[in-house]
C-alpha positions in Angstrom: 144.3 101.4 76.0 143.6 104.8 74.5 144.0 107.9 76.6 140.9 109.8 77.8 138.6 106.9 77.3 136.3 105.4 79.9 138.6 102.4 80.2 141.6 104.7 80.8 139.8 106.7 83.4 138.7 103.5 85.1 142.2 102.1 85.0 143.5 105.3 86.6 140.9 105.2 89.3 141.7 101.6 90.0 145.4 102.4 90.2 144.7 105.2 92.7 142.5 102.8 94.8 145.2 100.2 94.9 147.8 102.8 95.8 145.6 104.1 98.7 145.1 100.5 100.0 148.9 99.8 99.8 149.7 103.1 101.6 147.1 102.3 104.3 148.7 98.9 104.8 152.2 100.4 104.7 151.2 102.9 107.4 150.3 100.1 109.8 153.7 98.5 109.5 155.8 101.6 109.9 157.6 101.8 113.3 156.2 104.4 115.6 158.8 106.5 117.5 160.0 104.3 120.3 156.6 102.6 121.1 156.2 100.6 124.2 156.0 96.9 123.8 152.2 96.8 124.0 151.8 99.5 121.4 154.3 97.7 119.1 152.4 94.5 119.5 149.1 96.2 118.8 150.6 97.7 115.6 151.9 94.4 114.5 148.6 92.6 115.2 146.7 95.3 113.2 149.1 95.1 110.3 149.1 91.3 110.1 145.3 91.2 110.4 144.9 93.8 107.6 147.4 91.9 105.5 145.5 88.7 105.9 142.2 90.5 105.0 143.8 91.9 101.9 145.1 88.4 100.9 141.7 86.9 101.5 140.1 89.7 99.4 142.4 89.0 96.5 141.8 85.2 96.8 138.1 85.2 97.5 136.6 88.3 96.1 138.8 88.9 93.0 139.8 85.4 91.9 137.3 82.8 93.1 134.0 84.7 93.4 133.9 85.8 89.7 134.4 82.1 88.7 131.6 81.0 91.0 129.4 83.8 89.6 130.2 82.7 86.1 128.8 79.3 86.6 125.8 80.4 88.7 122.4 80.5 87.1 121.7 84.0 88.5 125.0 85.5 87.3 125.4 89.1 88.3 127.7 91.0 85.9 128.4 93.6 88.6 130.4 90.9 90.6 133.3 91.2 88.1 133.4 94.9 87.1 137.0 94.9 86.1 136.4 92.3 83.4 134.9 95.0 81.2 138.1 97.1 81.2 140.4 94.1 80.7 142.2 95.2 83.9 141.6 92.1 86.0 145.1 90.6 85.5 146.8 94.0 86.1 144.7 94.6 89.2 145.5 91.1 90.6 149.2 91.8 90.0 149.2 95.2 91.6 147.3 93.9 94.7 149.7 91.0 95.0 152.8 93.2 94.7 151.4 95.5 97.5 150.8 92.4 99.7 154.1 90.8 98.8 156.1 93.9 99.8 154.7 93.6 103.3 155.3 89.9 103.5 158.9 89.4 102.4 162.1 91.4 101.9 162.4 92.5 98.3 165.2 94.1 96.4 165.2 97.3 98.5 167.7 97.5 101.3 166.4 96.5 104.8 164.8 99.5 106.5 166.8 101.0 109.4 165.0 101.0 112.8 162.3 103.6 112.9 162.3 104.1 109.1 160.4 102.4 106.3 158.7 99.1 106.1 159.7 96.0 107.9 158.2 93.0 106.1 156.9 90.2 108.2 159.8 87.9 107.0 162.4 90.4 108.3 160.5 90.8 111.5 160.5 87.0 112.0 164.2 86.8 111.2 164.9 89.5 113.7 163.2 87.4 116.4 165.3 84.4 115.4 162.3 82.6 113.8 164.2 81.8 110.6 162.3 78.5 109.9 159.0 80.5 110.0 160.5 83.2 107.8 161.8 80.6 105.3 158.3 79.0 105.2 156.7 82.4 104.6 159.2 83.2 101.8 158.6 79.8 100.1 154.8 80.2 100.2 155.1 83.7 98.8 157.3 82.3 95.9 154.6 79.7 95.2 152.0 82.5 94.9 154.5 84.5 92.6 154.6 81.4 90.3 150.8 80.9 90.4 150.1 84.5 89.6 152.8 85.0 86.9 151.1 85.9 83.6 147.6 84.9 84.9 144.6 85.9 82.9 140.9 85.7 83.9 140.2 83.3 81.0 142.6 80.7 82.5 140.1 79.1 84.8 142.2 76.3 86.1 145.2 78.6 86.7 143.0 81.1 88.5 141.8 78.4 90.8 145.4 77.2 91.3 146.4 80.8 92.2 143.5 81.1 94.6 144.6 77.8 96.2 148.2 79.1 96.6 146.9 82.3 98.2 144.7 80.1 100.5 147.8 78.1 101.5 149.7 81.2 102.2 146.8 82.5 104.4 146.7 79.2 106.3 150.5 79.4 106.9 150.2 82.9 108.3 147.2 82.1 110.5 148.6 78.7 111.7 152.3 79.4 112.1 153.4 83.0 111.6 150.7 84.7 113.7 151.1 82.4 116.7 154.9 82.8 116.5 154.4 86.6 116.7 151.7 86.3 119.5 149.1 87.8 117.1 145.5 86.6 117.1 143.9 86.7 113.6 140.4 88.1 113.7 137.6 88.1 111.2 137.3 90.6 108.4 134.9 91.7 105.7 136.7 89.3 103.3 135.9 86.2 105.4 133.0 84.0 104.7 132.3 84.8 101.1 
Protein backbone atom coordinates (compact mmCIF):
# COMPACT_ATOMS: atom_id res chain seq x y z
CA UNK A 1 0.00 0.00 0.00
CA UNK A 2 1.40 3.39 -0.96
CA UNK A 3 2.19 5.93 1.74
CA UNK A 4 -0.06 8.99 2.23
CA UNK A 5 -3.01 7.37 0.45
CA UNK A 6 -6.48 7.03 1.93
CA UNK A 7 -5.89 3.28 2.34
CA UNK A 8 -2.65 3.96 4.23
CA UNK A 9 -4.31 6.51 6.51
CA UNK A 10 -7.13 4.05 7.13
CA UNK A 11 -4.67 1.26 7.95
CA UNK A 12 -2.85 3.53 10.41
CA UNK A 13 -6.11 4.55 12.07
CA UNK A 14 -7.14 0.91 12.27
CA UNK A 15 -3.80 -0.01 13.84
CA UNK A 16 -4.16 2.73 16.44
CA UNK A 17 -7.68 1.53 17.23
CA UNK A 18 -6.50 -2.07 17.71
CA UNK A 19 -3.61 -0.87 19.86
CA UNK A 20 -5.99 1.15 22.08
CA UNK A 21 -8.25 -1.88 22.48
CA UNK A 22 -5.32 -4.16 23.33
CA UNK A 23 -3.97 -1.66 25.87
CA UNK A 24 -7.40 -1.30 27.48
CA UNK A 25 -7.67 -5.07 27.79
CA UNK A 26 -4.12 -5.27 29.10
CA UNK A 27 -4.86 -2.63 31.74
CA UNK A 28 -7.63 -4.79 33.17
CA UNK A 29 -5.27 -7.74 33.64
CA UNK A 30 -2.40 -5.91 35.31
CA UNK A 31 -2.08 -6.62 38.98
CA UNK A 32 -2.98 -3.73 41.26
CA UNK A 33 -0.64 -3.06 44.15
CA UNK A 34 -1.59 -5.63 46.79
CA UNK A 35 -5.33 -5.74 46.10
CA UNK A 36 -7.60 -7.41 48.58
CA UNK A 37 -9.19 -10.66 47.44
CA UNK A 38 -12.50 -9.02 46.45
CA UNK A 39 -10.77 -6.36 44.36
CA UNK A 40 -8.60 -8.98 42.67
CA UNK A 41 -11.66 -11.08 41.89
CA UNK A 42 -13.45 -8.07 40.43
CA UNK A 43 -10.45 -7.25 38.23
CA UNK A 44 -10.26 -10.84 37.01
CA UNK A 45 -14.01 -10.93 36.31
CA UNK A 46 -13.82 -7.65 34.39
CA UNK A 47 -10.80 -8.80 32.38
CA UNK A 48 -12.33 -12.17 31.48
CA UNK A 49 -15.66 -10.59 30.52
CA UNK A 50 -13.96 -7.99 28.31
CA UNK A 51 -11.83 -10.71 26.76
CA UNK A 52 -14.91 -12.82 25.94
CA UNK A 53 -16.59 -9.74 24.45
CA UNK A 54 -13.52 -9.10 22.28
CA UNK A 55 -13.50 -12.73 21.17
CA UNK A 56 -17.20 -12.57 20.31
CA UNK A 57 -16.71 -9.32 18.40
CA UNK A 58 -13.99 -10.90 16.28
CA UNK A 59 -16.09 -14.01 15.67
CA UNK A 60 -19.49 -12.44 15.13
CA UNK A 61 -18.99 -8.90 13.96
CA UNK A 62 -15.82 -9.29 11.92
CA UNK A 63 -15.97 -12.86 10.56
CA UNK A 64 -19.57 -14.09 10.39
CA UNK A 65 -21.61 -10.91 10.00
CA UNK A 66 -19.96 -9.80 6.74
CA UNK A 67 -20.66 -13.25 5.27
CA UNK A 68 -24.31 -13.04 6.31
CA UNK A 69 -24.56 -9.55 4.84
CA UNK A 70 -22.97 -10.78 1.61
CA UNK A 71 -25.78 -13.29 1.08
CA UNK A 72 -28.55 -10.99 2.28
CA UNK A 73 -30.87 -9.36 -0.25
CA UNK A 74 -30.49 -5.99 1.50
CA UNK A 75 -26.70 -5.98 1.61
CA UNK A 76 -25.25 -3.00 3.42
CA UNK A 77 -21.69 -2.27 2.24
CA UNK A 78 -21.03 -0.33 5.45
CA UNK A 79 -21.16 -3.62 7.36
CA UNK A 80 -17.73 -4.60 6.04
CA UNK A 81 -15.78 -1.33 5.79
CA UNK A 82 -12.33 -2.91 5.99
CA UNK A 83 -12.90 -4.88 2.80
CA UNK A 84 -12.32 -1.74 0.74
CA UNK A 85 -8.82 -1.30 2.13
CA UNK A 86 -7.93 -4.98 1.85
CA UNK A 87 -7.11 -4.87 5.57
CA UNK A 88 -9.58 -7.44 6.87
CA UNK A 89 -7.10 -10.30 7.20
CA UNK A 90 -4.52 -8.05 8.88
CA UNK A 91 -7.19 -6.67 11.20
CA UNK A 92 -8.34 -10.19 12.15
CA UNK A 93 -4.75 -11.25 12.81
CA UNK A 94 -4.02 -8.19 14.96
CA UNK A 95 -7.22 -8.62 16.98
CA UNK A 96 -6.48 -12.30 17.51
CA UNK A 97 -2.90 -11.63 18.62
CA UNK A 98 -4.13 -9.14 21.24
CA UNK A 99 -6.72 -11.64 22.52
CA UNK A 100 -4.24 -14.53 22.36
CA UNK A 101 -1.68 -12.66 24.46
CA UNK A 102 -4.23 -12.37 27.24
CA UNK A 103 -5.27 -16.02 26.99
CA UNK A 104 -2.05 -18.03 26.95
CA UNK A 105 1.57 -17.61 27.89
CA UNK A 106 3.59 -16.68 24.82
CA UNK A 107 7.30 -16.47 24.23
CA UNK A 108 7.81 -13.64 26.72
CA UNK A 109 8.98 -14.59 30.20
CA UNK A 110 6.29 -15.04 32.83
CA UNK A 111 5.51 -11.73 34.51
CA UNK A 112 6.75 -11.29 38.05
CA UNK A 113 4.07 -10.65 40.68
CA UNK A 114 2.76 -7.11 40.40
CA UNK A 115 4.34 -6.54 36.96
CA UNK A 116 3.08 -7.10 33.45
CA UNK A 117 0.32 -9.32 32.16
CA UNK A 118 -0.68 -12.63 33.63
CA UNK A 119 -2.47 -14.58 30.89
CA UNK A 120 -5.50 -16.61 31.90
CA UNK A 121 -3.58 -19.84 31.25
CA UNK A 122 -0.86 -18.84 33.71
CA UNK A 123 -3.46 -17.76 36.26
CA UNK A 124 -5.16 -21.17 35.97
CA UNK A 125 -1.85 -22.99 36.39
CA UNK A 126 -1.05 -20.88 39.45
CA UNK A 127 -4.28 -22.14 41.00
CA UNK A 128 -3.39 -25.75 40.18
CA UNK A 129 -6.04 -25.95 37.43
CA UNK A 130 -3.65 -27.45 34.88
CA UNK A 131 -6.31 -29.46 33.02
CA UNK A 132 -8.31 -26.27 32.41
CA UNK A 133 -5.12 -24.44 31.36
CA UNK A 134 -4.26 -27.27 28.95
CA UNK A 135 -7.76 -27.17 27.46
CA UNK A 136 -7.52 -23.40 27.03
CA UNK A 137 -4.11 -23.69 25.34
CA UNK A 138 -5.40 -26.42 23.00
CA UNK A 139 -8.45 -24.34 22.01
CA UNK A 140 -6.23 -21.32 21.36
CA UNK A 141 -3.99 -23.45 19.13
CA UNK A 142 -7.04 -24.56 17.13
CA UNK A 143 -7.91 -20.89 16.56
CA UNK A 144 -4.28 -20.19 15.58
CA UNK A 145 -4.54 -22.89 12.88
CA UNK A 146 -7.96 -21.71 11.70
CA UNK A 147 -6.85 -18.07 11.36
CA UNK A 148 -3.42 -18.76 9.81
CA UNK A 149 -3.31 -17.13 6.38
CA UNK A 150 -7.07 -16.55 6.38
CA UNK A 151 -8.43 -14.24 3.69
CA UNK A 152 -11.99 -12.84 3.45
CA UNK A 153 -12.61 -14.57 0.10
CA UNK A 154 -12.12 -18.01 1.71
CA UNK A 155 -15.73 -18.32 2.85
CA UNK A 156 -15.53 -21.88 4.22
CA UNK A 157 -12.29 -21.16 6.08
CA UNK A 158 -13.79 -17.96 7.53
CA UNK A 159 -16.73 -19.97 8.79
CA UNK A 160 -14.38 -22.61 10.22
CA UNK A 161 -12.36 -19.89 11.99
CA UNK A 162 -15.57 -18.43 13.41
CA UNK A 163 -16.52 -21.92 14.64
CA UNK A 164 -13.11 -22.32 16.33
CA UNK A 165 -13.55 -18.93 18.03
CA UNK A 166 -17.06 -19.97 19.11
CA UNK A 167 -15.70 -23.21 20.59
CA UNK A 168 -13.03 -21.24 22.48
CA UNK A 169 -15.70 -18.89 23.83
CA UNK A 170 -17.84 -21.82 25.00
CA UNK A 171 -14.84 -23.41 26.72
CA UNK A 172 -14.10 -20.18 28.58
CA UNK A 173 -17.75 -19.64 29.53
CA UNK A 174 -18.44 -23.27 30.49
CA UNK A 175 -15.17 -24.34 32.11
CA UNK A 176 -12.64 -21.57 32.67
CA UNK A 177 -14.92 -18.88 34.10
CA UNK A 178 -16.63 -21.20 36.63
CA UNK A 179 -13.23 -22.56 37.70
CA UNK A 180 -12.17 -18.97 38.42
CA UNK A 181 -15.51 -18.10 40.11
CA UNK A 182 -16.27 -15.57 37.39
CA UNK A 183 -19.75 -14.94 35.99
CA UNK A 184 -19.81 -14.07 32.32
CA UNK A 185 -22.20 -11.24 31.53
CA UNK A 186 -23.66 -9.97 28.30
CA UNK A 187 -21.84 -7.50 26.09
CA UNK A 188 -22.52 -5.39 23.02
CA UNK A 189 -21.11 -8.25 20.94
CA UNK A 190 -23.78 -10.71 22.09
CA UNK A 191 -26.88 -11.45 20.09
CA UNK A 192 -25.78 -10.28 16.69
